[in-house]
N, C-alpha and C positions, 0 to 999 in steps of 0.2 A: 463316061460310065468306065469306060476301060479302064482309069487308074484307080476307080473307086474300091475295085478289089483286092491289088497289089499290097496294103497295109496290112490285111486280114491276117492278124497271128503273129502280127510281129510286134515287138517293142516299142513303144515310143517314151523315152525317158524311164518311169518306172513302172511303166503300166505297159500291159500287153492288150490289144486292138484282139476283140473277139468277133464284134459282128457291125454291120451298116445300117444304123437306124433312120437315115433318110439323107437324100440329096438336092440342092437347087443350086441355082443358078450360078453361086458365088462357091460354093463347096459343097461338103459332104461332112455327117456327123456319125461318128461312128462310139460304140459300145466299148469298157476297155474295164479294165480290174488291174488292180494294183498289186506284182508278184510278189510281196512279202504280207500284207496286210490283207489282202483279198476286198479292199474298197472300193467301189466301184462308180465310176466318175463318164462324164461324155467325151466326148476329143471332136471340136471340130479344126477343121482343116479346108484351107481355100486350095482351088484348084490351080494347079501347075504354073500354068500360065497369069493366073492374076500373081501368083507368088512373085512372079519372075519383077513386076512394079514394084518399086523401090516405097511410091508412094500409097498405093495399097497395101500395101505389109504394117507401114507405119501403123494406119490407119486402124488397120486389125487391130494392133497391138496395142492400140490405144483403147481398145474398148476393156481391156484389161485393166488398163492404168484408172479409168472411168467409173468402172464396175466397183474398185477396190476405196474409192472415195464417199460413192453414195452408202450410205449407213442408214439399212432400214432391210428387213426381214423379206422382204418383197422383191429384192433385188438377186439373182443368179450367180453364185459366187465362182469366181476363176483362177484355179489352181496353179496353173504355169503359162506358158509359150513358150514357142521355138519353132523348129525348123528339123523337118524328116524326110529323105527323099524329095529334098527340093519346094515342102510345101509348107508354107506356115501351118501354125496350128495352136488352139488351144485348148489345158483341159478346164474342164467346165464341171459343176454341180449335176449330177443326174437326177435330174425331177422325174417322177413318175405319177404319172397322173394321164391328163390331156389337155392339147389347147384348147383357146375358147372359140378356134374356129371349128374343130371339131364337134363341140358341144352344140355349136349354135346349128350345124349341119344334121344332129338328132332331135330337134327343137327347137323350138322359140321358150329364151329362158320364163319362168315365173316369174312377178315382178319381184315377189321378195330376195329369189337369187341374184337377177340383174342391178337391184340395186346395193346388193350387198357388194358385187362385183364390182359395181361403179365406182361405189366410195373409195375400196381398196385400192384400186387405178388410181384412183385421182390422191391416196395417199402416197403410193409410192412415187407419184409425178412430182409430187411436193419435196417430198425430200429429195429427189435428181436436179428439182431446180434450183432446190437451196445448194445442192454441188458444184453448181454453175453450167449442167449440162440441159441442150435439149436433145429430147429421143430422136423426132424428127422421122421416124417410120413407128408409130403408134398402130396397130391394128390386132387383129383374133388372130395370124398364123404367131406373134411375137406375145401374145397373152399364156399362161402359160396356168393352169388349174390341178395344183398339187390336194392332197388330201389332208389335212392336221388336224389331230384328235385334240389339241390345244382350244382349236376355234369353232371345233365338230360340225365344220365346212369347209370347203375348201380355200386353200391360200392362195392368193393372186403371185404370182411372179410374173414379172414382165424381161424380155431378152431382146439380146442383139443392139446394144448401142453403138455398135462399131459396122456391121454388116448394111443398115440402114447410109450409112455415108459414103459407102464403095459405089463405085457406076463407074462413071463417067464414059469412054466409047466401050466400055467391056458391061455390057449390059448383063442386072442380074437376073431375067428371067421375063416373061410378059407381063408380068405386071407392076415391074421395077422398072423408073425410069432415072437412071442415071445417080446424082446421090440426092435427087429430090424426094422421093418413098415412094409410094403407092398409091397409085390413080384416085381410088375407089375413098381415102380417109384423107387426101390432101388438102390443107386451108388454103382457099384462096390466095393468099399472100406468096406460100409454096409454091405457087405456079409460076412466076414469074422469077423470084431470087429465094433458090432454098440457103445460101450461104447468112442473108440477113433476118430470118427467122428468129422469134423468140418464143420465150411459156405458152404463146397464146395458139401457136400453130396444136403444140400438142393438145390444147384443153379444146380445139373443134377435131383433132382424132378422136381426143375421147368420147366426143358428140357422138361421129358416125357408127363407135364401138356401139357406145348406149341405143342408139338404135336402133342397131342390127341385133342384139340381145333379145331384143323385146316383139321386133315387127321382122325377123328372120332372113332378112335384107338390108345392105347397107342405102341410106335413103335416098343418093344418087347413083343406081345401077345405069352403067353404061357400057356397050360393046367395042367402042374404039375411044382413045384415047381424046379424040376431038370435043366429042360427046361428053366425056369427061371434064375435060376442062369449062367448058359452056355449062354446066349443071353446078361445075364447084364455084365459079367467078360469076356466075350471074342469075340463075334459078335461085329462086325464096326454096327455103328448107321446107322439108311436105310437113304437116304435123303425121306424129307418129298416131294420135284417133282414129284418123282415116284408115289404118291397116288393122289395128288392134286394140280392145277395149281397154286402158290403161287411166292411171289417176290424172286427173289435170295438172298437179304440181310436178308430176316428170315431162308430159308432154311441154310445159312452159319450159322447165329447167333441159332438156335437148335442145328445145329448138334455142333457146339462147346463148350454149355452146356453138351452136352451127350459124352464128350473124357470120354474115359475109366482112364487116370491120371487124376487125381485133380486137382495139379499143371498148363495144359494145358487149362480148364472149361475158367476162369476169374482173372482177377486179383484183384477183387473186387466185391461186390454187387452189391456196388453203380455205379460202371462202368457197369454193367447189365442190370442194371433197367435207366440209361442214355442214352442205346442201345436200347434197346425197345422205350424207350421217341424219340429218332432220328427217329427212325422206322417207328413210327406211322405218327410222325409230315410227312417225305416223302412221304407215303402214302397216305394221304389226307389230304395236308396243308391247305385247308378253314374251315375242324374244330377248334374250338376254344377249342383246347385242354387244362386243367387246371392241374396244379401242384400244387394243392391244400395239396395230397394225401403225396407228398415228397417236404417238404421245403425245402431239401437242392437243389434241382435240379434250374436251373438257368429259371427265368420267359421266356417262348415264346415269340419272334417277334409279334407274330398276337395279343397279350393283350395290354392293355393300360397301360404304367409304365413308365422305366427309357427311356422304346423303342421311346415314345411318347416326351419325352421332348426335346431329340436329334433331332426328325427331327423337330421340332420348333426352334431351335437354330440352325441349317443348310442351313435353306430356308427364313428365316425373314429378317436378317442383311444385304444380298446381296442390296435390296431394299434401303437402306438411298445413299449410293455411285450415283446411278443411279442421283436422285431428284438433290442430293451435286451438278453433273457436269451437270444438265439440267440447273438451276442458274446459276451457272458459265460463262454458254455461251448466255444466255439472258443478263449479266449484259456486257461480256465483247461487245456484239454487241452494245449495247446500247452507252458504251462507242465509241467505232469505228464511228457511226452515229452524236453520237453532234460530236466529233471531224472536220468531214470531211466540215461539213457545217454551220459552224458559220457565221453571220450576222447580219450586223449594223444596225439598222432600223432608218427608217428616223428620221432626229433631229427635235429639236421646231422649225428652223426657217422654214422649209419649203422645203432646202436644200437634194436633194437624194444625202445619200455617201453611196459607198457601199467598203466591202474589204473581200478579200479573206484570210483566216485563215490560218497560217502555218500550214504546216503538222503535226498532233499530233502525238508523239511517241505511240508504241504501249501498248495494257494494260503489266502489270507486268504478266499475267497468259500467254502470247503467248511464243514461245520456239523459235523464229527466232534471231538472234539478228540486233539491230537496227543503222544505220549511220548517226548519226547526219548530218544535212544537211550544210554547209559553208555559212558565212554569204555576202547574195547576194548584189551586187554592185548597184550603184546609178542608179538610173531608170530601176531597173529591176521587170518585174512583175511577178505574181503566175502563178505556171503551170497552175494551175485547171481554168476553166474557169470561167469568171466573171460576174454577174449578177446586170448589171446595172437599176435603180430608175430612173426614169427619174423627173424632179420636177414636169412638165407637158405630161398627154398622151394625145395624137391624136388618130384618129381614123383608121388608115392604120399602122400597127408595121415596125418599120427602121430593115432593115435585123442587125441582131448582129456583129458587129466587131471583127473582129479576131486577139488577141494578142500575138504575136508572141514576148517570149523571149529574151534577149539579152546577148550578155557576156556569160559569163559560165553557162555550164546546173544547175539547181537545181537538188541536189538528192531526189531519190522517197524513200519515206520510206517503208522498209519489209513491205506487209500483214498481217495483222493479221490472229489469225489460226481459228476463226470462218467463218462459209464460209457468212453468212449471211452481204449481202451489201447493204450499206444505198443508199435512191432515189437519182439518179440523180434531183437537181432541173430545172423546165421549164423554159427556158428565158420567160423575160419577154418582151412586145411591148414598145421598147423605141424610141426616137427620137434624131436622135446624136445629140450633142451640135454643134455649129459653129465652135470650134474648142477642140483638144479634150482634156477634162482637166486630163485626167490620166497621159499626160505627167509628172507635176507637183509633180504627188502624188505617196505616195510607197505605 
């Protein structure tokens, strides 16, 4: 701790050291500010003894190269590397928030909060593995929660890609074992040969973190390294539901991630991210979950996007046929009304003459077949009632003459499909002529 305060108020690169943020077995983290534009950063420095080991320093600087190759918003940026007072340092993005370890110490996380954090971690690990790296030291201390206005909830940042690989004979603290990682979160295969593990070791660590977020403790608490080794390599993982009430889907997923055999954990880290994404939607379907942290994941149905355009395409077009059918029905009804009531108006000579129209054929839209009526014989009256308009009108109406057709009956045309019927004409008062003028008229 003696050398930790020596750099306070000193300038490292373009940054002046303001205060000590924290210390660990491998080094210290300081708050610093740019001397010109006053941008604040974090400076992580190795202890002087560790900085004298060339291999450790090279691996420490490799963290900057690794971070630069991982394209994800959940990775803390590194701006510069170098030496100051024989100590290797990294200039990093300053994160304002709290670690996941600090959040768990304040109490168990609600399920909606825990499943979203687990999804974000899996998304960051997917980008890490795609870049060709394995973190190998995923734990709550290396997971930071930063308030984010875009997400309307904390954004996850994963730290310490290089420190987890440091160690050897220089132990990084009571919880770190050489280059292998942290005992409470190490995969079974990592206890034997940390150099040969693959992305599935990070899957196991994610299962341990997910378990702790809702249970308040890791799945295999231990007081000694030997006890931790036996639990992670031989003891079956406990069920989260024995500690706290959680959905069965969450318990089943976490138990699968904690499988002893790497092949039984998951087929891919992307599949794990999708499983957590589906789980958070099922737990809280009304939440506006965003997939901005994992662009490869399909957009949720609750957001505006391609889903919205599909809804419009399936609901608007059916209205057009309804309007088309309505206009066709009205047009057909008008044709029927005109065909059934053809009237010859009074001529210029003052004589009233009336003739009933021949039955009009049904409109083309009618599906029923129409039988054309045969030609009427001489002196055959139409089947419909005739309206007689007299030349002179008297005060009292005369009774309407009833005319019966003679000879062969006239075949009635089939009724058209539309239900609309034309109004029947009212008989006009008339005085019968002395002689039946209709006898000689057709």
